[in-house]
C-alpha positions in Angstrom: 19.3 5.2 -11.0 19.2 1.9 -9.0 16.8 -0.6 -10.6 14.6 -0.9 -7.6 13.7 2.8 -8.1 12.6 2.2 -11.7 9.2 0.9 -11.0 6.1 1.6 -8.8 3.2 -0.8 -8.3 1.1 1.4 -6.0 -0.5 4.1 -8.0 -4.0 5.7 -8.2 -5.7 7.6 -11.0 -8.9 9.6 -11.6 -10.8 6.3 -11.6 -10.6 6.4 -7.8 -9.0 9.2 -5.7 -6.0 10.0 -7.8 -5.5 13.3 -9.7 -4.2 12.1 -13.1 -5.3 9.9 -15.9 -3.6 6.5 -16.4 -2.0 7.9 -19.6 -0.6 10.8 -17.7 1.0 8.5 -15.2 2.5 6.4 -18.0 4.1 9.4 -19.7 5.5 10.6 -16.3 6.9 7.1 -15.6 8.6 7.0 -19.0 10.0 10.5 -18.4 11.5 9.3 -15.1 13.1 6.3 -16.8 10.8 3.7 -15.3 10.9 0.2 -16.7 7.6 -0.9 -15.1 4.4 0.7 -13.9 1.7 -1.0 -12.0 -1.8 0.5 -11.6 -3.6 -0.4 -8.3 -7.0 1.4 -8.3 -8.9 1.2 -5.0 -11.2 -1.7 -5.4 -15.0 -1.2 -4.9 -15.7 -1.0 -1.1 -19.5 -0.5 -0.8 -19.5 1.0 2.7 -17.4 4.0 1.6 -17.7 5.2 -1.9 -15.7 8.4 -1.4 -12.3 7.0 -2.6 -12.8 3.7 -4.4 -13.7 2.9 -8.0 -17.4 2.3 -8.7 -18.4 -1.0 -10.2 -18.8 0.6 -13.6 -15.6 2.6 -13.2 -13.7 -0.6 -12.4 -14.6 -2.1 -15.8 -13.6 1.2 -17.5 -10.4 1.3 -15.6 -9.4 -2.2 -16.5 -10.2 -1.6 -20.2 -8.1 1.6 -20.2 -5.1 -0.1 -18.5 -5.1 -3.0 -21.0 -5.4 -0.5 -23.8 -2.3 1.3 -22.5 -0.4 -2.0 -22.3 -0.7 -2.3 -26.0 -0.2 1.4 -26.8 3.1 1.6 -24.9 4.4 -1.9 -25.6 8.2 -1.8 -26.0 8.5 1.5 -24.1 7.4 0.4 -20.6 5.8 -2.7 -19.0 2.4 -1.9 -17.7 0.5 -3.9 -15.1 -3.2 -3.8 -14.2 -3.8 -4.4 -10.5 -6.2 -3.5 -7.6 -5.6 -2.3 -4.1 -8.0 -4.5 -2.2 -9.1 -3.3 1.2 -9.9 -6.1 3.7 -13.6 -5.2 3.2 -13.5 -4.7 -0.6 -16.0 -6.6 -2.8 -14.6 -7.0 -6.3 -14.0 -9.9 -8.7 -10.2 -10.1 -8.9 -9.9 -12.5 -11.8 -7.8 -11.2 -14.7 -5.6 -8.8 -12.9 -1.8 -8.9 -12.9 -1.4 -8.3 -9.2 -3.3 -7.3 -6.0 -2.3 -5.2 -3.0 -3.9 -6.1 0.2 -4.5 -3.3 2.7 -6.5 -2.4 5.8 -8.0 1.1 5.8 -11.0 0.4 8.1 -11.9 -1.1 11.4 -15.4 -2.4 12.1 -16.4 -1.1 15.5 -19.7 -0.8 17.3 -21.6 -1.8 14.2 -20.0 0.7 11.8 -16.9 0.9 9.6 -14.3 3.5 10.6 -11.5 4.9 8.5 -8.0 4.6 9.9 -6.4 7.0 7.5 -9.2 9.3 6.4 -8.0 12.2 8.6 -7.2 13.1 12.2 -10.9 13.7 13.1 -11.9 10.2 11.9 -9.0 8.6 13.8 -9.9 10.6 16.9 -13.5 9.4 16.7 -12.3 5.8 16.3 -9.9 6.2 19.3 -12.8 7.5 21.4 -14.8 4.3 20.6 -11.9 2.3 22.2 -12.3 4.5 25.3 -8.7 5.7 25.0 -7.2 2.2 24.7 -5.0 2.8 21.6 -3.4 -0.7 22.1 -6.8 -2.4 21.6 -7.2 -0.3 18.5 -3.8 -1.4 17.2 -4.5 -5.0 18.1 -7.7 -5.0 16.0 -5.8 -3.4 13.1 -3.0 -5.9 13.1 -5.5 -8.8 13.5 -7.1 -7.8 10.2 -3.7 -7.2 8.6 -2.6 -10.6 9.5 -5.6 -12.0 7.6 -5.4 -9.7 4.6 -3.5 -12.0 2.3 -5.8 -14.9 3.0 -8.9 -12.7 2.7 -7.9 -10.8 -0.5 -5.4 -13.2 -2.1 -3.0 -10.2 -2.3 0.5 -10.4 -3.7 1.7 -7.3 -1.9 0.8 -6.1 1.6 0.2 -2.3 1.6 1.6 0.2 4.1 2.1 -2.4 6.9 1.8 -0.1 9.9 -0.7 2.4 8.5 -2.2 2.7 12.0 0.8 4.8 12.8 -0.1 7.6 10.3 -1.6 10.0 12.9 0.4 8.8 15.9 3.0 11.6 15.9 4.9 11.7 19.2 3.1 8.5 20.3 -0.1 10.4 20.8 -2.3 7.3 20.9 0.1 4.5 21.6 3.8 3.7 21.7 5.2 1.4 19.0 7.7 0.0 21.6 4.9 -1.0 24.1 4.7 -4.8 24.5 1.1 -5.0 23.4 1.8 -3.1 20.2 5.0 -5.1 19.5 3.2 -8.4 20.0 0.3 -7.4 17.8 2.5 -6.2 14.9 4.9 -9.1 15.1 2.1 -11.6 15.3 0.7 -10.2 12.1 4.1 -10.2 10.5 4.7 -13.8 11.4 1.5 -14.9 9.8 2.1 -12.9 6.6 5.7 -14.1 6.2 4.4 -17.6 5.9 2.3 -16.6 2.8 5.4 -15.5 0.9 3.8 -12.1 0.1 5.8 -9.0 -0.9 5.9 -6.1 1.6 6.1 -2.5 0.3 8.3 0.3 1.6 5.7 3.1 1.2 6.7 6.7 1.0 3.1 7.9 0.5 2.7 9.5 4.0 5.9 11.5 3.5 4.5 13.0 0.2 1.5 14.2 2.2 3.5 15.9 4.9 3.4 13.2 7.6 6.6 11.9 9.2 5.9 8.2 8.8 7.6 5.9 6.4 5.9 2.5 6.2 7.0 0.2 7.6 8.9 1.5 10.6 12.6 0.7 11.0 12.0 -2.0 13.5 9.4 -3.8 11.3 11.2 -3.5 8.0 14.4 -4.8 9.5 12.4 -7.8 10.9 11.1 -8.4 7.4 14.6 -8.3 6.0 16.0 -10.6 8.7 13.3 -13.1 7.6 14.3 -12.8 4.0 11.0 -11.2 2.9 10.8 -9.6 -0.5 10.5 -5.8 -0.4 9.3 -3.4 -3.1 9.5 0.4 -3.1 6.3 2.4 -3.7 5.1 5.9 -3.3 1.3 5.2 -3.0 1.1 7.7 -5.8 -2.0 9.9 -6.1 -0.5 12.5 -8.4 2.1 12.1 -11.1 4.7 14.4 -9.5 4.9 11.9 -6.6 5.5 8.8 -8.7 8.9 8.3 -7.2 8.6 10.6 -4.2 11.5 10.2 -1.8 12.7 7.0 -3.6 16.3 8.4 -3.6 16.2 9.2 0.1 15.5 5.6 1.0 19.2 5.0 0.2 20.1 7.5 2.9 18.3 5.6 5.7 20.9 4.4 8.3 19.5 0.9 8.1 19.4 0.7 4.3 22.3 -1.7 4.1 20.2 -4.2 6.2 17.3 -4.1 3.7 19.0 -3.4 0.3 19.4 -7.1 -0.5 15.7 -7.7 -0.1 14.5 -5.0 -2.5 13.1 -6.2 -5.8 14.9 -4.9 -8.8 12.5 -6.1 -11.5 8.8 -6.9 -11.7 7.8 -10.0 -9.8 4.6 -10.4 -11.9 3.8 -11.8 -15.4 1.5 -9.5 -17.4 -1.8 -10.8 -18.7 -2.8 -10.0 -22.2 
């Protein structure tokens, strides 16, 4: 197995919206031959408590991950992180790494989920009065700010706004407005030196999108960005979902050299 497939830093457990305990994920990772496993529980996001860790749960989560670090020392390297939404409110001191993501847009005085389901996205689209490009522009404006806002090490699912956009239902990724918005965000983020993930999570949920798109990930590679493979795992069976198929992508040779093959983070004791 290629070394870039031997780790995953985007995983969720029962402390947020995942299906398995942290220990179950560790055992699965060891069984799959992983050398490193990073936990990235959804940080507390007060306007939507459906999927994130509670404030009390965050402390319990952190204690459990650090317990597992010691329990499995010598078998696998374990990292304690958070997935920070742009609007998350959590003390991030003492974590090994942070993922910065945009899951919401603030529109007409309310927060609206981008990836909560088709009905949520349809409602958000209606608030933009059918202008999907304005929606995408607002998304990418926040994404361009996400590292500065959250101090993230990794940018999560770069073009998540595409999740429900099958057959260009809401906008075309080749439209000048969309291209300009996405590339402007990319330009800003590249200057931060952040890591970008290749995220197979939507594939594991039956959607056709691989984040980022071919055009965007190739732009990242051209710029020499660091890339890391993740499955945005919410259940242990998907810990390495479609990792092997990434090698079959026709543009894989263009990005292979940018894929990280070992953990980029020190672990905190």
